[in-house]
Every structure is written in C-alpha cells, then in structure tokens.
C-alpha positions in Angstrom: -154.3 159.9 73.0 -154.3 162.5 70.2 -156.9 165.2 70.8 -157.3 166.7 74.3 -160.4 168.8 75.2 -159.4 171.4 77.8 -162.4 171.8 80.2 -161.2 175.1 81.5 -160.3 178.7 80.6 -157.8 181.5 81.2 -154.2 180.9 82.4 -154.5 177.2 83.0 -156.1 176.5 79.6 -153.1 178.3 78.0 -150.7 176.3 80.1 -152.3 173.0 79.0 -152.4 174.0 75.4 -148.7 174.6 75.5 -148.1 171.2 77.1 -150.2 169.6 74.4 -148.0 171.2 71.7 -144.8 169.9 73.4 -146.4 166.4 73.6 -147.5 166.4 70.0 -151.2 166.5 71.0 -154.0 168.6 69.5 -155.6 171.0 72.0 -159.3 171.7 71.8 -160.6 174.8 73.7 -164.0 175.7 75.0 -165.1 179.3 75.4 -168.1 181.1 76.8 -169.5 184.2 75.1 -167.4 186.3 77.4 -164.3 184.4 76.3 -164.9 184.1 72.6 -161.8 186.1 71.7 -159.7 185.1 74.8 -156.1 184.0 74.6 -156.8 180.3 75.2 -159.4 180.4 72.4 -156.9 182.0 70.0 -154.1 179.5 70.7 -156.0 176.2 70.5 -156.3 174.1 67.3 -160.1 174.3 67.7 -162.4 176.4 69.9 -166.0 175.5 70.6 -168.6 177.9 72.0 -170.4 177.5 75.3 -173.5 179.7 75.1 -173.8 182.2 78.0 -171.5 183.9 80.4 -172.1 182.6 83.9 -170.1 179.6 85.1 -173.2 177.5 85.6 -174.2 178.0 81.9 -170.7 177.5 80.6 -167.6 176.0 82.2 -169.7 174.0 84.8 -172.1 172.7 82.2 -171.1 169.1 82.1 -173.6 168.0 79.3 -172.5 170.8 77.0 -168.8 170.1 77.5 -169.2 166.4 76.9 -171.3 167.1 73.7 -168.4 169.3 72.5 -165.9 166.5 73.2 -167.9 164.1 71.1 -168.4 166.6 68.2 -164.7 167.5 68.2 -163.6 163.9 68.2 -161.6 164.3 71.4 -160.2 161.2 73.0 -159.2 162.8 76.3 -160.2 165.6 78.8 -158.0 167.7 81.0 -159.9 169.7 83.6 -157.1 172.0 84.8 -157.8 173.5 88.3 -161.0 174.8 89.7 -164.4 174.5 87.9 -165.0 170.8 87.2 -161.5 169.5 88.1 -162.6 168.0 91.5 -166.1 167.0 90.5 -166.4 163.2 90.8 -169.6 163.1 88.7 -167.8 164.8 85.8 -164.9 162.5 86.0 -167.2 159.5 86.0 -169.2 160.9 83.0 -166.0 161.5 81.0 -164.9 157.9 81.6 -168.4 156.6 80.8 -168.1 158.4 77.5 -165.1 156.3 76.6 -162.8 159.3 77.0 -159.5 159.4 78.8 -159.8 161.4 82.1 -156.5 163.1 82.8 -156.9 163.0 86.5 -157.6 160.7 89.4 -160.6 158.3 89.4 -164.0 159.5 90.4 -163.8 157.3 93.5 -160.5 158.9 94.6 -161.9 162.4 94.0 -165.0 161.6 96.1 -163.0 160.1 99.0 -160.4 162.9 99.1 -162.4 165.9 97.8 -164.8 165.5 100.7 -162.6 167.0 103.5 -164.4 165.1 106.2 -163.8 161.8 104.4 -160.2 162.8 103.7 -159.7 163.5 107.4 -161.0 160.0 108.2 -158.4 158.5 105.8 -155.6 160.7 107.3 -156.7 159.5 110.8 -156.6 155.9 109.7 -153.0 156.1 108.3 -151.7 158.1 111.3 -151.4 161.6 109.8 -151.6 164.3 112.5 -154.9 166.2 112.7 -156.2 169.3 114.5 -159.3 168.9 116.7 -162.4 169.2 114.6 -166.2 168.6 114.5 -166.5 166.6 111.2 -169.1 164.0 111.8 -171.7 165.7 109.7 -173.6 167.1 112.7 -172.5 170.7 112.5 -175.2 173.1 113.8 -175.0 176.3 115.8 -175.5 174.2 119.0 -172.8 171.6 118.2 -170.4 174.4 117.1 -170.9 176.2 120.5 -170.2 172.9 122.3 -167.0 172.4 120.2 -165.9 175.9 121.1 -166.6 175.3 124.8 -164.4 172.2 124.6 -161.6 173.4 122.4 -161.6 177.2 122.7 -161.3 180.0 120.1 -160.4 180.7 117.4 -162.0 178.1 115.1 -162.5 178.0 111.3 -165.6 176.9 109.5 -164.8 175.1 106.2 -166.8 173.9 103.3 -166.8 170.1 103.3 -166.4 169.9 99.5 -164.1 172.0 97.4 -161.1 174.1 98.1 -159.3 177.2 96.9 -160.0 179.1 100.1 -163.7 179.3 99.4 -166.4 178.5 102.0 -164.0 179.4 104.9 -164.7 181.7 107.8 -162.6 182.3 110.9 -164.5 182.8 114.2 -162.6 184.6 116.9 -165.6 185.6 119.1 -168.6 183.4 119.7 -170.9 186.2 118.8 -169.6 185.9 115.2 -170.5 182.2 114.9 -174.1 182.5 113.5 -173.1 185.0 110.7 -169.9 183.2 109.8 -171.4 179.8 109.7 -174.2 181.1 107.4 -171.7 182.9 105.2 -169.5 179.7 104.8 -172.5 177.6 104.0 -173.8 180.1 101.5 -170.4 180.4 99.7 -170.0 176.6 99.7 -173.4 176.2 98.0 -172.5 178.7 95.4 -169.0 177.4 94.7 -169.4 173.7 95.1 -173.2 173.0 94.9 -173.3 171.7 98.5 -173.6 173.7 101.7 -172.2 171.2 104.1 -169.4 172.5 106.4 -167.3 171.4 109.3 -165.5 173.2 112.1 -161.8 172.9 113.1 -159.5 174.5 115.7 -157.7 177.4 114.0 -154.0 178.1 114.4 -153.2 181.8 114.3 -149.5 181.9 113.4 -149.0 178.8 111.3 -147.3 178.3 107.9 -149.1 176.6 105.0 -146.9 173.8 103.7 -147.8 171.3 100.9 -146.3 168.5 98.9 -146.5 168.1 95.1 -147.3 164.5 94.5 -147.6 162.3 91.4 -149.0 158.7 91.5 -149.1 156.2 88.6 -151.4 153.3 87.9 -148.9 150.9 89.3 -149.1 152.0 92.9 -146.0 154.3 92.9 -146.3 157.6 94.6 -143.6 160.2 93.9 -143.2 163.3 96.2 -141.7 165.8 93.7 -141.2 168.7 96.1 -142.5 170.7 99.0 -144.0 174.2 98.7 -144.7 177.1 101.0 -148.0 178.8 100.4 -148.2 180.8 103.6 -148.7 184.2 102.1 -152.5 184.4 101.6 -155.4 186.9 101.7 -158.7 185.6 102.9 -157.3 182.0 103.1 -156.5 182.2 99.3 -152.8 182.0 98.2 -151.1 184.8 96.4 -147.3 184.0 96.7 -145.9 180.5 96.7 -142.4 179.1 96.7 -140.5 175.8 96.4 -139.0 174.1 98.1 -140.6 175.2 101.4 -137.8 177.1 103.1 -136.4 176.4 106.5 -137.8 172.9 106.9 -135.8 170.2 108.8 -135.1 166.8 107.6 -137.6 165.4 110.0 -140.3 167.8 108.7 -139.6 166.6 105.1 -139.8 163.0 106.1 -143.0 163.4 108.0 -144.6 165.3 105.1 -143.6 162.7 102.6 -144.7 159.8 104.7 -148.1 161.2 105.5 -148.7 162.2 101.8 -147.7 158.8 100.5 -149.8 156.9 103.0 -152.9 158.9 102.3 -152.6 158.6 98.5 -151.8 154.9 98.6 -154.8 154.3 100.8 -157.2 155.3 98.1 -155.2 153.9 95.1 -154.6 157.4 93.8 -153.5 158.0 90.2 -152.5 161.4 88.8 -151.3 164.7 90.2 -152.2 165.7 93.8 -151.3 168.2 96.5 -151.4 167.3 100.2 -151.7 170.4 102.4 -150.5 170.8 106.0 -150.1 173.5 108.7 -146.7 173.9 110.3 -146.7 175.6 113.8 -144.0 177.9 115.2 -143.2 175.0 117.6 -142.5 172.7 114.6 -145.7 170.6 114.8 -147.3 169.5 111.5 -151.1 169.0 111.0 -152.8 167.6 107.9 -155.4 169.9 106.2 -156.6 168.4 102.9 -155.8 166.9 99.5 -156.4 168.7 96.3 -157.1 166.1 93.6 -155.8 168.2 90.7 -153.0 170.3 89.4 -152.5 173.4 91.5 -152.2 177.0 90.4 -148.7 177.0 92.0 -147.3 174.0 90.2 -144.8 176.0 88.1 -142.5 176.6 91.2 -142.1 172.8 91.5 -141.5 172.5 87.8 -138.7 175.1 87.9 -136.8 173.4 90.6 -137.5 169.8 89.6 -137.1 170.0 85.8 -140.5 168.3 85.4 -143.4 169.3 83.2 -146.1 168.2 85.5 -148.9 168.6 82.9 -147.0 166.2 80.6 -146.5 163.8 83.5 -150.3 163.8 83.9 -150.6 162.9 80.2 -148.1 160.0 80.7 -149.9 158.8 83.8 -153.3 158.8 82.1 -151.7 156.6 79.3 -150.6 154.1 81.9 -146.9 154.8 81.9 -144.6 154.4 84.9 -143.3 157.3 86.9 -139.5 157.5 87.7 -138.6 155.3 90.6 -136.9 158.2 92.5 -137.7 161.8 93.0 -135.8 164.3 90.9 -132.8 166.2 92.2 -134.0 169.7 93.0 -132.2 172.7 91.6 -132.3 176.1 93.4 -135.4 178.0 94.6 -138.5 179.3 92.8 -141.1 181.9 93.8 -144.5 182.5 92.1 -146.5 185.8 92.3 -150.2 185.7 91.3 -151.2 188.7 89.3 -154.9 189.0 90.2 -157.2 191.7 88.9 -157.9 193.0 92.4 -157.2 196.2 94.4 -155.2 195.0 97.4 -155.7 198.3 99.2 -159.5 198.4 98.8 -160.3 195.1 100.6 -159.0 193.1 97.6 -162.0 194.1 95.6 -162.1 192.5 92.1 -161.4 195.0 89.3 -162.3 193.4 86.0 -161.9 195.4 82.8 -159.9 195.9 79.6 -156.1 195.6 79.8 -155.0 198.6 77.8 -151.3 198.1 78.3 -149.2 195.1 79.5 -145.4 195.2 79.8 -144.0 191.9 81.0 -140.6 191.3 82.6 -137.8 189.2 81.2 -134.2 188.2 81.8 -132.5 185.3 83.7 -134.8 183.2 85.8 -138.1 184.7 84.8 -141.1 182.6 83.6 -144.4 184.0 82.6 -147.7 182.0 82.7 -150.4 184.5 81.6 -153.9 184.0 80.3 -154.3 187.5 78.9 -152.5 189.9 76.6 -152.7 193.7 76.1 -156.2 194.5 74.6 -157.9 191.6 76.3 -160.7 192.0 78.7 -160.8 190.4 82.1 -164.5 189.4 82.5 -166.3 189.7 85.9 -167.9 186.2 85.7 -164.9 184.1 86.6 -161.8 184.2 88.9 -159.5 187.2 89.0 -156.2 185.5 88.0 -154.6 187.2 85.0 -151.3 185.4 85.2 -148.3 184.4 87.2 -144.7 185.6 87.4 -142.4 182.8 88.4 -138.8 183.5 89.3 -136.0 180.9 89.7 -132.6 181.3 91.3 -129.7 179.3 92.6 -131.0 179.8 96.1 -133.8 181.7 97.8 -131.8 185.0 98.1 -131.1 185.0 94.3 -134.7 184.1 93.5 -136.0 187.1 95.7 -133.4 189.4 94.1 -134.6 188.5 90.7 -138.2 188.8 91.8 -137.7 192.4 92.8 -136.3 193.1 89.4 -139.1 191.3 87.6 -141.9 193.0 89.7 -140.2 196.3 89.1 -140.3 195.8 85.3 -143.9 194.6 85.3 -146.5 197.2 84.2 -150.2 197.0 83.5 -152.8 199.6 82.8 -156.6 199.3 82.7 -157.1 197.1 85.7 -155.7 197.1 89.2 -153.6 194.1 90.2 -151.7 192.7 93.2 -148.3 193.8 91.8 -147.9 196.8 94.2 -148.6 194.5 97.1 -146.0 191.9 95.9 -143.4 194.7 95.6 -144.1 195.8 99.1 -143.9 192.2 100.5 -140.5 191.7 98.9 -139.3 194.7 100.9 -140.3 193.2 104.3 -137.7 191.5 106.3 -140.2 189.0 107.8 -140.6 187.5 104.4 -137.2 188.2 102.8 -135.1 186.9 105.7 -132.3 184.6 104.9 -132.6 182.4 108.0 -135.3 180.6 109.9 -135.2 182.8 112.9 -136.1 185.9 110.8 -138.7 184.2 108.6 -141.8 185.4 110.5 -144.8 185.2 108.1 -147.9 183.2 108.7 -151.2 182.7 107.0 -152.8 185.8 108.5 -149.7 188.0 108.1 -150.9 189.9 105.0 -154.3 190.6 106.5 -152.7 191.8 109.7 -150.1 194.0 108.0 -152.1 195.4 105.1 -151.9 199.0 106.2 -148.1 198.9 106.6 -147.8 197.1 103.3 -150.0 199.8 101.7 -147.7 202.5 103.1 -144.6 200.7 101.9 -146.1 200.3 98.4 -146.9 204.1 98.2 -143.4 204.9 99.4 -141.9 202.6 96.7 -144.0 204.3 94.0 -142.9 207.7 95.1 -139.2 206.7 95.1 -139.6 205.4 91.6 -141.0 208.7 90.5 -144.5 207.4 89.8 -147.7 209.3 90.5 -150.1 207.2 92.5 -153.6 207.1 91.1 -156.7 205.2 92.0 -156.3 201.7 90.7 -158.4 201.1 87.5 -159.5 204.7 87.3 -159.2 206.6 84.1 -157.8 210.1 83.7 -161.3 211.5 83.0 -162.6 209.9 86.2 -159.6 211.2 88.2 -160.3 214.8 87.1 -164.0 214.5 87.8 -163.2 213.3 91.3 -162.1 216.8 92.2 -165.2 218.5 90.8 -167.8 219.8 93.2 -169.6 216.8 94.8 -173.4 216.4 94.3 -175.5 218.0 96.9 -177.2 214.7 97.8 -177.0 211.0 97.1 -180.0 209.1 95.6 -178.9 205.6 96.1 -176.3 202.9 96.8 -174.5 201.7 93.8 -172.8 198.3 93.2 -169.1 199.0 93.4 -168.4 196.1 91.1 -170.0 193.7 88.6 -171.3 190.5 90.1 -174.1 188.4 91.5 -176.4 189.7 94.4 -176.3 186.9 96.9 -178.3 188.5 99.7 -180.2 191.8 100.3 -179.9 192.8 103.9 -182.3 195.7 104.0 -186.0 196.3 103.2 -188.0 199.2 101.9 -188.8 201.8 104.6 -185.8 200.8 106.7 -183.5 203.4 108.3 -179.8 202.8 107.6 -176.7 204.5 108.9 -173.2 204.7 107.4 -171.5 201.3 107.7 -174.7 199.2 107.8 -174.6 196.1 105.7 -176.9 196.6 102.6 -176.1 193.6 100.5 -173.7 190.7 99.8 -172.4 190.3 96.3 -170.1 187.7 94.6 -167.7 188.8 92.0 -164.8 186.8 90.5 -165.3 184.0 93.0 -165.1 186.4 96.0 -167.8 187.6 98.4 -168.1 191.3 98.9 -170.1 193.1 101.6 -171.7 196.3 100.4 -171.9 198.9 103.2 -173.9 202.1 103.3 -171.8 205.2 103.0 -174.5 207.6 104.0 -177.6 207.6 106.2 -181.1 207.5 104.8 -184.4 205.6 104.4 -184.6 202.8 101.9 -187.1 204.1 99.3 -186.7 201.4 96.7 -184.9 198.0 96.2 -183.8 197.7 92.6 -182.4 194.2 92.4 -183.4 190.7 93.4 -181.2 188.0 95.0 -179.5 185.9 92.4 -179.4 188.7 89.8 -176.2 189.6 88.0 -175.6 193.4 87.8 -173.0 195.7 86.3 -170.7 198.0 88.3 -172.4 201.3 89.3 -175.9 199.8 89.0 -178.3 201.1 91.6 -178.8 198.5 94.3 -181.0 200.6 96.6 -182.6 204.0 96.3 -182.5 206.3 99.4 -184.5 209.2 100.6 
C-alpha cells in the first residue's frame, strides 16, 4: 500500500492525510467545486475534482470516485466516516477494482449496517435488546399495535445508516403519522432507502459505546469505552473516554457483547458498538457503526493508539496486539459545528473571518478549516473538534474550560458557547456517579437554562453578545424602522426544499408549517411568522436555494 485515495472531505479527510504522512503513504484527495480550495485539498499530495456541489454529484458519486482512483494510481481507499463509509456496494466496488478497501468487508457492512439484521445477530449471541418492531412490517397500523403492547415513548429509526439521521421520537400517539413520515423521508435522503423500524425509547438513559478493532485473524480488541450521552436531536456533540462511572460488571458485559457480535460476522477493521445504559444499571444494545467514528480521538488520547494507522495495518493483514492497551487518564471531545445552538441548532454556513485556536497542556485540535475558509451549506456542519486530555476526568474538564475559553471564531456561529455553558453545569461536571445526571435528552430539555448560562458567562467575560453570524452592518440595520408590511416568507438558511406544506390561495397563521428544508444534513421546519394568504409559491420540492430566497409570497 503506497497511495491512499481519501473518499471524504473536511475534518476527517485532514485527519487521514496526517495519518498517511506518519505512515509514509501518499494521500490523494477528492474535492467538489465547493471544496476546491478547502484545507484537505491543500494538504494532500494530489487533489482531483468532483464536478458539482451536491453530495449526490460529488462525494456520493461512486463511479466518479473510482475513476479518480484509477487515474491517480491509488492502491487503497479510506472512506472516513459518513458519506460512503458504510455503503456495502461501494466497498464491493473498491475491492472489485483491485484496490485495498480500508474497512470491513461488504458482507459485514451489509449485515451490521442494516440495524434490523444487526439486532438479529445481537439476539443470536445473547446481547440485551429493547422491545422493537423490526420484522420489516412497519406501517401506521403495526406501529399503533406496538405502542398498545409496549407503551410510549417509542423511537422510529432508519433501518440503514446512522449519525442520528432518520430518527424521530414519538411521545403521543397523535404524533405517529408525521414522525414516521419524517423519519422515512430523512432516511431516503440520507441513505437512499426509506425503511424504518420502531423501538421502545428510554427517556433518561446514557449512550455508551465501545471502540473496537478486529484483524483478519479473528482477534477482536476492545480498545476503550466512550460516553456519548450529550446529544442534540440524537446527534452527539460531546464525547469522553473512558465512559465515566461504569462498574467492572458493566465493562465486562459491554466487551463480551461487542466481541461476540463482531466475531459472529467475521469482522475486520475499526468498529463501534453502541449501547444504552439505564439509571438502574441495565445495558441494551443499539447498533454497530462499521467505520471510524467522529469521536475516535478521545480513545486515541487515553490508549496511545493511532486508530487510523491501525486501520492501515489491519487492511494489510497485520496482527493486532494480543491485549488491550493500558489506558492513561481521561479525554473529552467537543464538536465545533457551524450551528446556532440557541436558534434550534440552525446551520450557519459561511466564511470564517477569524479563528483563534487554544493550546497548552492536554489540548489537541482536529480541524478541517482555517481562517479565511468558507463552510459550505451542502455538507455536514462540523468545522473541527477540540480534544482535551488530563490525568483524570476533573483535570480534563478543568483544561477544557480553559481551552473553550481561549477558542474564538468569527463569521459563523458555533456550538462553543453551549459547550462553555455545559462545562459550568454540576450535572455534567460532577466528580461522582451520584451527581452525574445527564442523559441523551438532557441538552434538549435544558437548552433555555444553558442559553441563560452562556449569556451570563459572556457578560462576566466582558463580551457584548451579538446575533450569531450577524455582521455589524446587519446589527445596526436591525434597529432601523421595520418595513410596514411583509411580502413573503424567506428561507432562513441555504439548503434543499424537501417538502412544501402550503398551496396558493391558502390562509396561514403565525406558527403554521410552510416548508421543510434540509441543510448541512439536518432537517429544518420553516414556520410562518405572520398571517396572510399564499399568493405565490416560488420554489419546487427538491430545489436547492440560497439563504433569504423567497419561498412563498404573501398577500
């Protein structure tokens, strides 16, 4: 293996490029028209253009990527995370092209990437499971029957894919039709297949996972546990390793279930097995991610492993160590997404006009952008990650407060103020199990209090709070006399129109759903802010539109 084509973009492409450099391999990048000057394109030995901007045209275009691999003389492909990383047909096509696929076999991806099939495997090896309807017969009627038998809440999940997409929680039966339709629609867009299943939902559980490696010789290594409980909309934003406050029995059960599942399919590569941990101490299997995870750096920091380089070694047929590494200290990762956490986590793509990154003991930075770069609206919102390591959890969190305090960015809104607020909350920063009270819905339930805490912290630091991502000129104009009337409903962000929910001639009131858009891998509901009659619809479903474009004209 000498030349590695990186079938990805952004932060993970930069991460793989650096691993290639350390391993003496030549990294080859691909870049869409929107990414032609991106950091990963600048750092690679070669960069090859993918015509277009949308994911379907570019980073999901299997034929184009394989053509580039052949033209560049690559002998291996690393898919990173997301995009084609868990696509069994792409894995098979890479292998059929006599290229080394740096990941699990197409068969393993198919068997574990399908959540229903993975649950069947988990059931066969004795891993604990929540009640579910996963026999492929999910309809409104069968979902209602499941709720009658098992109660509420339930969660509808995309059968294929991950990353929190295609998931909808149902707490009232009246929500079932709309939430099922939304999950199926998002699954189709994200993974190309609309199939979903339904599962009993645990309100106050923690999200625990195991970082696993498996070689071609049947050996599975459990490198560490991680806690990924802090999420918004079922998508992770803070992760730490090892998972705090687990008992020896918990660790043994997690390792045993993960090993059994991976060995059952003859797995080879990096994998993450995900579980829920209840307040009562019960563990339930969720799914397997057949790829490297966004949060892999926290495991690397405590284990002393370069997991990407281990993937290279596995792909070349080398043996893994016979025993797991001795873990050192504690690590926490904070995702810096281009989102406004206090405006319903709305994506905020744009140009990064200033970026001041933290440093000092225990701080690692994995970023896909630099000052002057533009975060495009076509892909996910991750700008980079701040990873902090300490001798123990208390030291790691202390260093994290310092690092998040030093971090500054201008031009786009990010999750940094939310991270600072979370670090100030005793439910998260507690030093013992009794005080550690976060769960997967904790951020969603406490977002108003976290917003207040963030504002207070900014005031105490002597900062003037401004609207995230708003220029000085826009701020001043916000205080000018407002227009006497509104002529339309504008798109609050750039993205794809998934659904139009009104028709011409329809009366609408403030708060009515006008449209559903997708931007940076997130669905956004567009609500009317004023009453009126729909005079004109200016866009069609499936169209990509810029921010501030007129969706609907009103009389």
